[in-house]
C-alpha positions in Angstrom: -18.4 12.9 -15.6 -19.5 14.0 -12.2 -16.2 15.4 -11.1 -15.7 12.8 -8.4 -12.3 11.2 -8.1 -12.3 7.5 -9.2 -11.5 4.8 -6.6 -9.0 2.0 -6.8 -9.7 -1.0 -4.6 -6.7 -3.3 -3.7 -7.5 -7.0 -3.2 -10.1 -8.1 -0.7 -12.5 -10.6 -2.4 -15.9 -10.2 -0.8 -14.7 -7.1 1.0 -14.0 -5.4 -2.3 -17.5 -6.3 -3.6 -19.1 -4.5 -0.7 -16.8 -1.4 -1.0 -17.3 -1.4 -4.8 -21.1 -1.3 -4.6 -21.1 1.4 -1.9 -18.9 3.7 -3.9 -20.5 3.1 -7.2 -24.0 3.8 -5.8 -22.7 7.3 -4.9 -21.5 7.9 -8.4 -17.8 6.9 -8.0 -16.1 5.0 -10.9 -14.4 2.0 -9.3 -11.3 0.2 -10.5 -10.4 -3.1 -8.7 -7.2 -5.0 -8.6 -7.0 -8.6 -7.5 -6.7 -12.3 -8.2 -8.4 -13.5 -11.4 -10.9 -15.4 -9.3 -11.9 -12.4 -7.2 -15.7 -12.0 -7.3 -15.6 -8.2 -7.6 -14.6 -8.7 -11.3 -18.1 -9.9 -12.0 -19.9 -7.0 -10.2 -22.1 -4.8 -12.4 -20.7 -1.9 -10.4 -17.0 -2.5 -11.2 -15.9 -0.2 -13.9 -12.6 -2.0 -14.5 -11.0 -5.1 -13.0 -7.3 -5.8 -13.4 -6.0 -9.3 -12.6 -2.7 -8.8 -10.8 -2.8 -12.2 -9.0 -2.3 -12.2 -5.2 0.1 -12.8 -2.3 3.8 -12.9 -3.1 4.9 -10.1 -5.4 1.5 -8.5 -5.5 2.8 -5.2 -3.9 5.2 -4.7 -6.9 2.3 -5.5 -9.3 0.0 -3.0 -7.6 2.7 -0.3 -8.0 3.5 -1.2 -11.6 -0.2 -0.8 -12.7 -0.6 2.4 -10.7 2.4 3.9 -12.3 1.7 2.8 -15.9 -2.1 2.6 -16.2 -3.9 3.8 -13.1 -6.4 6.7 -13.1 -4.5 9.7 -11.7 -6.3 11.5 -8.9 -7.9 8.3 -7.7 -8.5 7.4 -4.1 -6.7 4.2 -3.2 -8.4 2.0 -0.6 -6.9 -1.2 0.6 -9.1 -4.2 1.1 -6.3 -6.6 2.1 -3.1 -6.4 4.1 -0.8 -6.3 1.0 -2.6 -3.2 -0.2 -2.2 -1.6 3.3 1.5 -2.4 3.4 2.0 -1.0 -0.1 0.4 2.3 0.8 2.3 2.6 4.1 5.6 2.0 2.4 5.0 4.1 -0.7 2.7 7.0 0.3 5.0 9.7 -0.9 5.5 7.9 -4.2 1.8 7.5 -4.7 1.1 11.1 -3.9 3.8 12.1 -6.3 2.0 10.2 -9.0 -1.2 12.1 -8.2 -3.1 9.6 -6.2 -5.0 9.9 -2.9 -3.9 7.0 -0.7 -6.1 6.0 2.2 -5.7 8.2 5.3 -3.3 6.8 8.0 -0.3 7.1 10.2 2.1 4.9 8.2 4.2 3.9 11.1 1.1 2.6 12.9 -0.2 1.0 9.8 2.9 -1.1 9.5 2.8 -1.9 13.2 -0.7 -3.3 13.0 0.6 -5.7 10.4 3.1 -7.1 12.9 1.4 -8.8 15.8 4.3 -8.4 18.2 4.5 -4.6 17.6 0.7 -4.4 17.9 0.9 -5.9 21.4 3.8 -3.7 22.4 1.9 -0.5 21.4 -1.3 -1.8 23.0 0.5 -2.5 26.3 2.0 1.0 26.3 -1.5 2.4 25.7 -2.9 0.6 28.7 -4.9 -2.0 26.7 -4.8 -5.5 28.0 -3.3 -8.3 25.8 -2.8 -12.0 26.2 0.5 -13.2 27.7 2.8 -13.8 24.7 6.4 -14.1 23.4 7.9 -14.5 20.0 9.7 -17.4 18.3 11.8 -17.5 15.1 12.6 -21.2 15.2 11.1 -24.5 16.3 13.5 -24.5 19.3 12.3 -21.0 20.3 8.7 -22.3 20.1 9.4 -25.2 22.4 11.2 -22.9 24.8 8.1 -20.7 25.1 6.5 -23.4 27.3 8.6 -22.0 30.2 6.5 -18.8 30.0 3.1 -20.1 28.7 0.7 -22.8 29.7 -1.1 -25.1 27.2 -3.0 -24.6 25.1 -0.6 -22.3 23.2 -1.5 -20.4 20.1 1.0 -19.7 17.2 0.2 -16.7 15.1 2.4 -15.6 12.2 3.7 -12.1 13.0 2.8 -11.1 9.4 -0.1 -13.2 8.5 -0.4 -11.9 5.0 3.1 -13.0 4.3 2.6 -16.4 5.9 -0.6 -16.8 3.8 1.5 -17.1 0.6 2.5 -20.5 2.0 -0.3 -21.7 4.3 -3.8 -20.5 5.0 -3.6 -20.7 8.8 -4.1 -17.5 10.9 -3.8 -19.4 14.2 -2.5 -22.8 15.1 -3.3 -24.2 18.5 -1.1 -26.7 20.4 -2.7 -28.5 23.3 0.4 -30.3 24.5 4.1 -30.7 23.7 3.5 -33.3 21.0 1.2 -31.0 19.1 3.6 -28.1 19.5 6.4 -30.2 18.1 4.3 -31.2 15.2 3.2 -27.7 14.3 6.6 -26.2 14.8 8.1 -28.8 12.4 6.4 -27.1 9.4 5.1 -23.7 10.5 8.6 -22.0 10.6 9.4 -23.3 7.1 8.4 -20.0 5.3 10.7 -18.0 7.6 7.9 -15.9 9.2 8.4 -15.6 13.0 5.5 -16.5 15.3 3.8 -14.8 18.2 3.5 -17.5 20.8 0.4 -16.6 22.9 -1.8 -18.0 25.6 -5.3 -18.8 24.4 -7.8 -16.7 26.3 -10.4 -19.2 27.5 -14.1 -18.9 26.6 -16.3 -19.4 23.6 -16.3 -17.6 20.3 -19.3 -15.5 21.5 -16.9 -13.8 23.9 -15.1 -12.2 20.9 -16.2 -8.7 20.0 -14.8 -6.1 17.5 -14.8 -2.3 17.7 -15.1 -0.3 14.5 -14.4 3.3 13.9 -12.7 5.9 11.6 -10.2 8.2 13.3 -9.9 11.7 11.8 -6.8 13.8 11.5 -7.3 15.3 14.9 -7.4 11.8 16.5 -11.1 11.8 17.1 -13.2 8.7 16.3 -16.1 9.6 14.0 -18.3 6.8 15.3 -18.4 3.9 17.7 -19.7 0.5 16.6 -19.3 -3.1 17.9 -20.2 -6.5 16.6 -19.8 -10.0 18.2 -19.1 -13.4 16.8 -21.7 -16.1 17.0 -19.7 -18.8 15.3 -16.5 -19.2 13.2 -15.1 -21.8 11.0 -12.8 -23.6 11.5 -13.8 -23.6 15.2 -11.5 -21.8 17.5 -9.1 -20.5 14.8 -11.1 -19.6 11.7 -12.9 -16.7 10.2 -16.3 -15.4 11.4 -19.2 -17.2 9.6 -22.1 -15.8 11.8 -22.0 -12.4 13.6 -24.3 -9.8 15.1 -24.2 -6.1 15.6 -24.4 -4.9 19.2 -23.2 -2.1 21.5 -20.8 -3.1 24.2 -19.6 -0.1 26.1 -16.6 -1.8 27.6 -15.3 -2.8 24.1 -15.9 0.8 22.9 -13.9 2.1 25.8 -11.0 -0.4 25.1 -11.1 0.4 21.4 -11.0 4.2 21.9 -8.1 3.8 24.4 -6.2 1.8 21.8 -6.7 3.9 18.7 -6.0 7.2 20.6 -3.2 5.7 22.6 -1.2 4.5 19.6 -1.9 7.5 17.3 -3.9 5.6 14.8 -5.6 7.5 11.9 -8.2 6.2 9.5 -10.0 2.9 9.5 -9.6 0.9 12.7 -11.1 -2.6 13.6 -9.5 -4.0 16.8 -10.8 -7.3 18.0 -11.1 -8.2 21.7 -12.0 -11.3 23.7 -13.4 -11.2 27.2 -11.1 -13.0 29.6 -13.3 -14.7 32.4 -10.2 -15.0 34.6 -9.9 -11.2 35.2 -12.9 -9.6 33.4 -10.7 -7.7 31.0 -11.2 -7.4 27.3 -7.9 -8.7 25.8 -6.8 -7.4 22.4 -6.5 -10.2 19.8 -5.6 -8.1 16.8 -6.2 -4.8 15.1 -7.1 -4.5 11.4 -6.3 -1.2 9.9 -8.5 -1.6 6.8 -12.0 -2.8 5.7 -12.8 -6.3 7.0 -15.3 -9.0 6.1 -17.9 -7.2 8.3 -18.0 -4.2 5.9 -21.3 -5.2 4.5 -22.8 -5.8 7.9 -21.7 -2.4 9.1 -23.4 -0.8 6.1 -26.6 -2.6 6.8 -26.5 -1.2 10.3 -26.3 2.3 9.0 -22.6 3.0 8.8 -21.0 3.1 5.4 -17.3 2.9 6.2 -16.2 2.7 2.6 -18.0 5.9 1.8 -16.6 7.6 4.9 -13.0 6.7 3.9 -13.5 7.8 0.3 -15.3 11.1 1.2 -12.4 12.0 3.6 -10.0 11.6 0.7 -12.2 13.4 -1.8 -12.7 16.4 0.4 -16.5 15.7 0.6 -18.4 16.5 3.8 -18.6 13.5 6.2 -21.5 13.2 8.6 -20.5 11.2 11.6 -23.1 8.5 12.3 -24.8 9.1 15.7 -26.5 5.7 15.9 -26.8 2.3 14.2 -29.0 -0.7 14.2 -28.2 -3.5 16.7 -29.2 -7.1 16.5 -28.5 -7.2 12.7 -26.8 -10.4 11.6 -24.5 -11.4 8.7 -24.4 -15.1 7.7 -22.0 -17.1 5.6 -24.2 -20.2 5.0 -21.6 -22.6 3.5 -19.0 -22.0 6.2 -21.6 -22.0 8.9 -22.9 -25.4 7.9 -19.3 -26.7 8.2 -19.0 -24.9 11.6 -22.2 -26.8 12.6 -20.4 -30.1 12.0 -17.5 -29.0 14.3 -19.7 -27.7 17.1 -22.0 -30.7 16.9 -19.1 -33.1 17.0 -18.0 -31.5 20.3 -21.5 -31.5 21.8 -21.8 -27.7 21.7 -24.6 -27.4 19.2 -27.5 -29.5 17.9 -29.1 -29.2 14.4 -32.4 -27.9 15.9 -30.6 -25.2 17.9 -28.6 -24.3 14.8 -31.8 -24.0 12.7 -33.4 -21.8 15.4 -30.3 -19.5 15.4 -30.4 -18.8 11.7 -34.2 -18.7 11.3 -34.4 -14.9 11.0 -33.8 -12.2 8.4 -30.2 -12.5 7.3 -27.7 -10.4 5.5 -24.9 -11.9 3.5 -21.3 -10.7 2.7 -22.0 -10.6 -1.1 -25.3 -12.0 -2.1 -27.7 -9.4 -3.7 -30.5 -10.1 -6.2 -29.6 -6.9 -8.1 -25.9 -7.9 -8.5 -25.9 -11.7 -8.4 -22.8 -12.5 -10.4 -20.1 -12.0 -7.7 -21.9 -14.7 -5.6 -22.3 -17.0 -8.6 -18.6 -16.6 -9.5 -17.5 -17.2 -5.9 -19.7 -20.4 -5.6 -18.4 -21.6 -9.0 -14.8 -21.1 -7.9 -15.4 -22.9 -4.6 -17.1 -25.8 -6.4 -14.3 -26.1 -8.9 -11.7 -26.3 -6.1 -13.7 -28.9 -4.2 -14.0 -31.1 -7.3 -10.3 -30.7 -8.0 -9.5 -31.7 -4.4 -11.8 -34.7 -4.8 -10.1 -35.8 -8.0 -6.7 -35.5 -6.4 -7.9 -37.7 -3.5 -9.1 -40.4 -5.8 -5.8 -40.2 -7.8 
């Protein structure tokens, strides 16, 4: 035993794999909770994996395990929104059990899980946001057209709750017929929607700011990365991204985190609006994201920083990082190529040129290959099952 507190990672799939490796390499014993298919369970660096399933009811299952079987004194780090919500609503209980929950202002943590509240706080802090309103019913959604022009985006106010029913983070209606069609099913789970204008421009106009805010409200570092492509196009997750340093995004990010009183991990995402030249806040993640591995390759180990803060270990604020470093999700990017090519925005030769460079991946490592193998195996099994259902 090295005297270091163990760490408990909550959910997160590939995010948890990156965090697990970073912590284990520094001598931390890592316990991970997640779905039985989560790739972190196959990592050589994961001391213990506990299958607690995911989505609906997972907060209660997290708490049950932590109360009955968890390693007391452990640092608890959320890699998904359910873990973040569990900590924000139960910090006193967790501390009473002897745990070290991730640093944060619980009121702000919960606000960042609610897109309407996120925009309200951002507006009060002087950070630009897209024009938006909220809707709780299909009729509310149709009424929003009095305030917004098409195309109109529909975002679940609590995307992690909506994800228990549908995988969509954003649905885009280009006319009334599309809005009526989306509204006919999207409100079924009972999750209200943020109705928002779509900021024009390509995915390359989307940039995220990363930092860790200490207990005095000071960011420990400033880092940005931009999207190159995402899948599905316009409304999906990033499949190709690059580290950069955009001062205007850093300024907007600092204004946001300090203006709303955020503490701990912060990853706000912005899009440059060509109509007025402002960076508009899209969302703010208050936890590790799918770019965690890219950030580490650039020289900033956010998982280590968050852990060391909880463990009382010295934290050296990174003064610089590597720019021009890319992270590539090959399978999703090939599917993105088909979308962009169909719309005349990308050719196969141009795509090949864009990826013909040294790449980093969210999970793939030769010294720890099993998480990637497990993830690919699970995706293949799902694809075959879908094919069989289609033939049936």
